[in-house]
FIMISE-879717 format. One record per atom (N, C-alpha, C): x negated, y, z; atom name; residue in one letter; residue number from 0. Coordinates in Angstrom, 3 decimals. Each point is the difference from the previous one (the first is absolute). Layout:
<recs>
REC         xx         yy         zz   atome   residu   num
REC          X          Y          Z      CA        A   NUM
...
</recs>
This chain:
<recs>
REC         xx         yy         zz   atome   residu   num
REC     12.103     21.655     -1.163       N        X     0
REC     -0.162     -1.214      0.790      CA        X     0
REC      0.385     -1.188     -0.870       C        X     0
REC     -0.820     -1.023      0.046       N        X     1
REC      0.258     -1.242     -0.739      CA        X     1
REC      0.288     -1.096      1.011       C        X     1
REC      1.214     -0.487      0.038       N        X     2
REC      0.389     -1.059      0.923      CA        X     2
REC      0.255     -1.271     -0.793       C        X     2
REC     -0.577     -1.091      0.452       N        X     3
REC      0.304     -1.314     -0.565      CA        X     3
REC      0.576     -0.848      1.120       C        X     3
REC      1.241     -0.360     -0.121       N        X     4
REC      0.623     -0.903      0.966      CA        X     4
REC     -0.476     -1.415     -0.302       C        X     4
REC     -0.263     -0.782      1.027       N        X     5
REC     -0.479     -1.358     -0.208      CA        X     5
REC      0.981     -0.781     -0.861       C        X     5
REC      1.287      0.279      0.129       N        X     6
REC      1.015     -0.700     -0.794      CA        X     6
REC     -0.088      0.347     -1.485       C        X     6
REC     -0.641      1.127     -0.319       N        X     7
REC     -0.132      0.436     -1.388      CA        X     7
REC     -1.418     -0.130     -0.552       C        X     7
REC     -0.939     -0.461      0.808       N        X     8
REC     -1.396     -0.080     -0.439      CA        X     8
REC     -0.118     -0.988     -1.167       C        X     8
REC     -0.613      0.428     -1.101       N        X     9
REC     -0.137     -0.907     -1.141      CA        X     9
REC     -1.058     -1.072      0.254       C        X     9
REC      0.235     -1.168     -0.548       N        X    10
REC     -0.985     -1.074      0.096      CA        X    10
REC     -1.053      0.198     -1.081       C        X    10
REC     -1.167     -0.569      0.229       N        X    11
REC     -1.022     -0.048     -1.043      CA        X    11
REC     -0.753     -1.308      0.118       C        X    11
REC     -0.538     -0.447     -1.105       N        X    12
REC     -0.748     -1.252     -0.031      CA        X    12
REC     -1.468      0.336     -0.175       C        X    12
REC     -0.804     -0.419      0.946       N        X    13
REC     -1.442      0.221     -0.069      CA        X    13
REC     -0.659     -1.271     -0.523       C        X    13
REC     -0.942      0.130     -0.926       N        X    14
REC     -0.653     -1.200     -0.515      CA        X    14
REC     -0.781     -0.748      1.080       C        X    14
REC     -0.017     -1.296     -0.108       N        X    15
REC     -0.754     -0.883      0.887      CA        X    15
REC      0.421      0.122      1.466       C        X    15
REC      1.286      0.267      0.214       N        X    16
REC      0.616     -0.005      1.328      CA        X    16
REC      0.996     -1.156      0.015       C        X    16
REC     -0.120     -0.905      0.975       N        X    17
REC      0.788     -1.226      0.011      CA        X    17
REC      0.820     -0.089      1.279       C        X    17
REC      1.264     -0.376     -0.157       N        X    18
REC      0.945     -0.090      1.118      CA        X    18
REC      0.068      1.315      0.764       C        X    18
REC      0.102      1.079     -0.761       N        X    19
REC      0.115      1.347      0.556      CA        X    19
REC      1.101      0.741     -0.743       C        X    19
REC      0.636      0.916      0.696       N        X    20
REC      0.965      0.914     -0.619      CA        X    20
REC     -0.410      1.401      0.398       C        X    20
REC     -0.160      0.862     -0.991       N        X    21
REC     -0.512      1.350      0.259      CA        X    21
REC      1.021      1.058     -0.387       C        X    21
REC      0.065      1.031      0.834       N        X    22
REC      0.898      1.135     -0.212      CA        X    22
REC     -0.827      1.267     -0.093       C        X    22
REC      0.402      0.905     -0.849       N        X    23
REC     -0.659      1.304     -0.105      CA        X    23
REC      0.779      0.965      0.888       C        X    23
REC     -0.668      0.536      1.029       N        X    24
REC      0.660      0.932      0.914      CA        X    24
REC     -0.137      1.446     -0.449       C        X    24
REC     -1.157      0.346     -0.546       N        X    25
REC     -0.236      1.351     -0.519      CA        X    25
REC     -0.899     -0.116     -1.230       C        X    25
REC      0.172      0.902     -0.938       N        X    26
REC     -0.822      0.033     -1.201      CA        X    26
REC      0.512     -0.933     -1.080       C        X    26
REC     -0.522      0.221     -1.198       N        X    27
REC      0.322     -0.816     -1.171      CA        X    27
REC      1.509     -0.169     -0.166       C        X    27
REC      0.506     -1.230      0.006       N        X    28
REC      1.435     -0.220     -0.246      CA        X    28
REC      0.897      0.622      1.073       C        X    28
REC     -0.556      0.237      1.199       N        X    29
REC      0.793      0.533      1.108      CA        X    29
REC      0.131      1.518     -0.048       C        X    29
REC     -0.806      0.673     -0.807       N        X    30
REC      0.082      1.455     -0.099      CA        X    30
REC     -1.383      0.613     -0.077       C        X    30
REC     -0.041      1.266     -0.326       N        X    31
REC     -1.285      0.666     -0.216      CA        X    31
REC     -0.796      0.212      1.285       C        X    31
REC     -1.320     -0.165     -0.114       N        X    32
REC     -0.932      0.350      1.066      CA        X    32
REC     -1.227      0.615     -0.650       C        X    32
REC     -0.740      0.781      0.755       N        X    33
REC     -1.182      0.660     -0.535      CA        X    33
REC     -1.287     -0.765      0.274       C        X    33
REC     -0.076     -0.708      1.125       N        X    34
REC     -1.293     -0.555      0.396      CA        X    34
REC     -0.024     -1.501      0.249       C        X    34
REC      1.104     -0.605      0.431       N        X    35
REC     -0.032     -1.407      0.374      CA        X    35
REC      1.355     -0.641     -0.243       C        X    35
REC     -0.008     -1.321     -0.111       N        X    36
REC      1.258     -0.746     -0.001      CA        X    36
REC     -0.049     -1.004      1.149       C        X    36
REC      1.192     -0.412      0.451       N        X    37
REC      0.110     -0.892      1.151      CA        X    37
REC      0.869     -1.182     -0.383       C        X    37
REC     -0.523     -1.201      0.294       N        X    38
REC      0.751     -1.217     -0.236      CA        X    38
REC      0.183     -0.768      1.299       C        X    38
REC      1.024     -0.834      0.028       N        X    39
REC      0.282     -0.854      1.145      CA        X    39
REC      0.126     -1.416     -0.534       C        X    39
REC     -0.822     -0.906      0.512       N        X    40
REC      0.024     -1.386     -0.474      CA        X    40
REC      0.399     -0.942      1.117       C        X    40
REC      0.930     -0.880     -0.324       N        X    41
REC      0.396     -1.086      0.892      CA        X    41
REC     -0.715     -1.247     -0.513       C        X    41
REC     -0.779     -0.634      0.874       N        X    42
REC     -0.816     -1.146     -0.380      CA        X    42
REC      0.536     -1.231      0.725       C        X    42
REC      0.444     -0.982     -0.763       N        X    43
REC      0.501     -1.236      0.595      CA        X    43
REC     -1.143     -0.813      0.596       C        X    43
REC      0.296     -0.926      0.892       N        X    44
REC     -1.051     -0.895      0.498      CA        X    44
REC     -0.713     -0.664     -1.177       C        X    44
REC     -1.319      0.033      0.020       N        X    45
REC     -0.790     -0.540     -1.097      CA        X    45
REC     -0.162      0.948     -1.167       C        X    45
REC      0.712      1.119      0.006       N        X    46
REC     -0.122      0.983     -1.077      CA        X    46
REC     -1.375      0.635      0.012       C        X    46
REC     -0.433      0.443     -1.178       N        X    47
REC     -1.355      0.545     -0.097      CA        X    47
REC     -0.192      0.781     -1.294       C        X    47
REC     -1.135      0.678     -0.072       N        X    48
REC     -0.462      0.620     -1.239      CA        X    48
REC     -1.327     -0.659     -0.356       C        X    48
REC     -0.398      0.162     -1.246       N        X    49
REC     -1.331     -0.473     -0.375      CA        X    49
REC     -1.036      1.014      0.483       C        X    49
REC     -1.251     -0.406      0.040       N        X    50
REC     -1.094      0.900      0.372      CA        X    50
REC     -0.298      0.880     -1.208       C        X    50
REC      0.356      1.269      0.095       N        X    51
REC     -0.232      0.932     -1.104      CA        X    51
REC     -0.217      1.396      0.559       C        X    51
REC     -0.466      0.886     -0.848       N        X    52
REC     -0.285      1.368      0.441      CA        X    52
REC      0.785      0.997     -0.842       C        X    52
REC      0.053      1.215      0.488       N        X    53
REC      0.637      1.108     -0.715      CA        X    53
REC     -1.022      1.136     -0.091       C        X    53
REC      0.143      0.865     -0.989       N        X    54
REC     -0.950      1.098     -0.152      CA        X    54
REC      0.195      1.137      1.008       C        X    54
REC      0.989     -0.136      0.881       N        X    55
REC      0.283      1.018      1.021      CA        X    55
REC      0.128     -0.672      1.356       C        X    55
REC     -0.112      0.795      1.069       N        X    56
REC      0.152     -0.575      1.334      CA        X    56
REC      1.439     -0.442      0.244       C        X    56
REC      0.159     -0.942      0.941       N        X    57
REC      1.307     -0.479      0.440      CA        X    57
REC      0.032      0.046      1.516       C        X    57
REC      1.142      0.343      0.536       N        X    58
REC      0.205     -0.025      1.448      CA        X    58
REC      1.195     -0.907      0.272       C        X    58
REC     -0.204     -0.988      0.868       N        X    59
REC      1.053     -0.921      0.406      CA        X    59
REC      0.334      0.226      1.462       C        X    59
REC      1.296     -0.025      0.320       N        X    60
REC      0.483      0.051      1.377      CA        X    60
REC      0.931     -1.188      0.188       C        X    60
REC     -0.316     -0.857      0.957       N        X    61
REC      0.879     -1.127      0.299      CA        X    61
REC      1.200      0.545      0.778       C        X    61
REC      1.179     -0.295     -0.478       N        X    62
REC      1.228      0.474      0.648      CA        X    62
REC      0.616     -1.093      0.866       C        X    62
REC     -0.050     -1.241     -0.492       N        X    63
REC      0.581     -1.127      0.743      CA        X    63
REC     -0.781     -1.263     -0.328       C        X    63
REC     -0.011     -0.931      0.946       N        X    64
REC     -0.701     -1.255     -0.221      CA        X    64
REC     -1.501      0.182      0.074       C        X    64
REC     -0.714     -0.832     -0.744       N        X    65
REC     -1.459      0.064     -0.040      CA        X    65
REC     -0.443     -0.278     -1.433       C        X    65
REC     -0.964      0.766     -0.460       N        X    66
REC     -0.541     -0.195     -1.347      CA        X    66
REC     -1.524      0.023      0.079       C        X    66
REC     -0.620     -0.955     -0.665       N        X    67
REC     -1.454     -0.074     -0.037      CA        X    67
REC     -0.483      0.716     -1.253       C        X    67
REC     -0.933      0.928      0.183       N        X    68
REC     -0.620      0.728     -1.107      CA        X    68
REC     -1.424     -0.522     -0.118       C        X    68
REC     -0.338     -0.497     -1.189       N        X    69
REC     -1.320     -0.577     -0.235      CA        X    69
REC     -0.704      0.782     -1.099       C        X    69
REC     -1.260      0.306      0.221       N        X    70
REC     -0.837      0.599     -1.039      CA        X    70
REC     -1.062     -1.039     -0.361       C        X    70
REC     -0.938      0.377     -0.835       N        X    71
REC     -1.062     -0.948     -0.338      CA        X    71
REC     -1.041     -0.093      1.116       C        X    71
REC      0.153      0.803      1.082       N        X    72
REC     -0.967     -0.012      1.106      CA        X    72
REC      0.583     -0.347      1.353       C        X    72
REC      1.311      0.198      0.172       N        X    73
REC      0.596     -0.215      1.325      CA        X    73
REC      1.499     -0.192     -0.130       C        X    73
REC      0.620     -0.369      1.132       N        X    74
REC      1.453     -0.059      0.047      CA        X    74
REC      0.474      0.427      1.378       C        X    74
REC      1.216      0.528      0.041       N        X    75
REC      0.591      0.463      1.239      CA        X    75
REC      1.504     -0.265     -0.084       C        X    75
REC      0.606     -0.300      1.134       N        X    76
REC      1.448     -0.162      0.043      CA        X    76
REC      0.604      1.238      0.634       C        X    76
REC      0.926      0.611     -0.722       N        X    77
REC      0.706      1.189      0.475      CA        X    77
REC      1.315     -0.408      0.639       C        X    77
REC      0.316      0.644      1.119       N        X    78
REC      1.256     -0.194      0.709      CA        X    78
REC      0.762      1.323     -0.051       C        X    78
REC      1.252      0.037      0.467       N        X    79
REC      0.790      1.219     -0.133      CA        X    79
REC     -0.732      1.271      0.448       C        X    79
REC     -0.002      0.950     -0.908       N        X    80
REC     -0.587      1.331      0.098      CA        X    80
REC     -1.523      0.011     -0.077       C        X    80
REC     -0.636     -1.149     -0.249       N        X    81
REC     -1.416     -0.011     -0.372      CA        X    81
REC     -0.090      0.450     -1.452       C        X    81
REC     -1.118      0.595     -0.363       N        X    82
REC     -0.176      0.453     -1.381      CA        X    82
REC     -1.432     -0.224     -0.446       C        X    82
REC     -0.196      0.018     -1.304       N        X    83
REC     -1.350     -0.072     -0.546      CA        X    83
REC     -0.065      0.793     -1.294       C        X    83
REC     -1.192      0.497     -0.281       N        X    84
REC     -0.284      0.723     -1.238      CA        X    84
REC     -0.981     -0.825     -0.801       C        X    84
REC      0.280     -0.124     -1.277       N        X    85
REC     -0.905     -0.667     -0.925      CA        X    85
REC     -0.511      1.043     -0.980       C        X    85
REC     -1.295      0.064     -0.175       N        X    86
REC     -0.608      0.986     -0.888      CA        X    86
REC      0.320     -0.325     -1.457       C        X    86
REC     -0.096      0.995     -0.840       N        X    87
REC      0.156     -0.212     -1.436      CA        X    87
REC     -0.990     -1.062     -0.455       C        X    87
REC      0.480     -0.964     -0.772       N        X    88
REC     -0.859     -1.053     -0.516      CA        X    88
REC     -0.256     -1.149      0.956       C        X    88
REC      0.476      0.096      1.251       N        X    89
REC     -0.226     -1.070      0.979      CA        X    89
REC      1.035     -1.108     -0.211       C        X    89
REC     -0.439     -1.212     -0.339       N        X    90
REC      0.961     -1.091     -0.200      CA        X    90
REC      0.731     -0.322      1.292       C        X    90
REC      1.274     -0.372     -0.136       N        X    91
REC      0.789     -0.367      1.164      CA        X    91
REC      1.013     -1.064     -0.393       C        X    91
REC      0.359     -0.815      0.985       N        X    92
REC      1.108     -0.942     -0.124      CA        X    92
REC      0.823      0.100      1.273       C        X    92
REC      1.307     -0.082     -0.127       N        X    93
REC      0.910     -0.032      1.145      CA        X    93
REC      0.578     -1.398      0.096       C        X    93
REC      0.250     -0.459      1.238       N        X    94
REC      0.583     -1.321      0.178      CA        X    94
REC      0.802     -0.040      1.295       C        X    94
REC      1.171     -0.590     -0.080       N        X    95
REC      0.803     -0.248      1.192      CA        X    95
REC     -0.226     -1.449      0.394       C        X    95
REC     -0.776     -0.224      1.035       N        X    96
REC     -0.343     -1.349      0.460      CA        X    96
REC      0.928     -0.496      1.102       C        X    96
REC      1.075      0.713      0.262       N        X    97
REC      0.918     -0.367      1.074      CA        X    97
REC      1.255     -0.657     -0.573       C        X    97
REC      0.893     -0.406      0.880       N        X    98
REC      1.281     -0.579     -0.411      CA        X    98
REC      1.132      1.023      0.007       C        X    98
REC     -0.336      1.275      0.180       N        X    99
REC      0.993      1.074      0.003      CA        X    99
REC     -0.335      1.008     -1.095       C        X    99
REC      1.001      0.674     -0.553       N        X   100
REC     -0.289      1.034     -0.999      CA        X   100
REC     -0.831      1.138      0.601       C        X   100
REC     -0.752      0.664     -0.848       N        X   101
REC     -0.789      1.176      0.390      CA        X   101
REC      0.405      1.160     -0.897       C        X   101
REC     -0.133      1.208      0.519       N        X   102
REC      0.308      1.196     -0.777      CA        X   102
REC     -1.178      0.947      0.085       C        X   102
REC     -0.408      0.515     -1.163       N        X   103
REC     -1.169      0.868     -0.095      CA        X   103
REC      0.365      1.251     -0.797       C        X   103
REC     -0.449      1.137      0.496       N        X   104
REC      0.132      1.278     -0.694      CA        X   104
REC     -1.299      0.258     -0.744       C        X   104
REC      0.078      0.417     -1.256       N        X   105
REC     -1.164      0.292     -0.821      CA        X   105
REC      0.053      1.462     -0.428       C        X   105
REC     -1.125      0.705      0.155       N        X   106
REC     -0.125      1.380     -0.468      CA        X   106
REC     -1.151      0.035     -0.991       C        X   106
REC      0.263      0.534     -1.199       N        X   107
REC     -1.026      0.108     -1.046      CA        X   107
REC      0.091      1.355     -0.680       C        X   107
REC     -1.118      0.525     -0.483       N        X   108
REC      0.044      1.252     -0.752      CA        X   108
REC      0.897     -0.134     -1.225       C        X   108
REC      0.662      1.053     -0.346       N        X   109
REC      0.917     -0.007     -1.136      CA        X   109
REC     -0.705     -0.292     -1.321       C        X   109
REC     -1.283      0.261     -0.083       N        X   110
REC     -0.724     -0.209     -1.244      CA        X   110
REC     -0.196     -1.466     -0.331       C        X   110
REC      0.258     -0.902      0.939       N        X   111
REC     -0.212     -1.444     -0.244      CA        X   111
REC      1.148     -0.607     -0.763       C        X   111
</recs>
């Protein structure tokens, strides 16, 4: 069993992420995994990522607040326990358009 306590979760810096703080909950710096890693990002009001893609799929789950996910074709605002899947190669941007912090869980294949 691999347990990561939130108090011990290592931070990581993702490129082109602004006014965000990210923690690794499972995988990579947090410990070994076979198939996926999980990150938790706190996004300040006005915080965002640039519109970019990854070679693997991404799954986002909004944990708190509201976060807008934008692709090159559409956008949707996720609220607590809403989720979305982005296909490999699909550009995405995240943005917190509210005056309250938002928290998002990210699941990605370990190969990314």
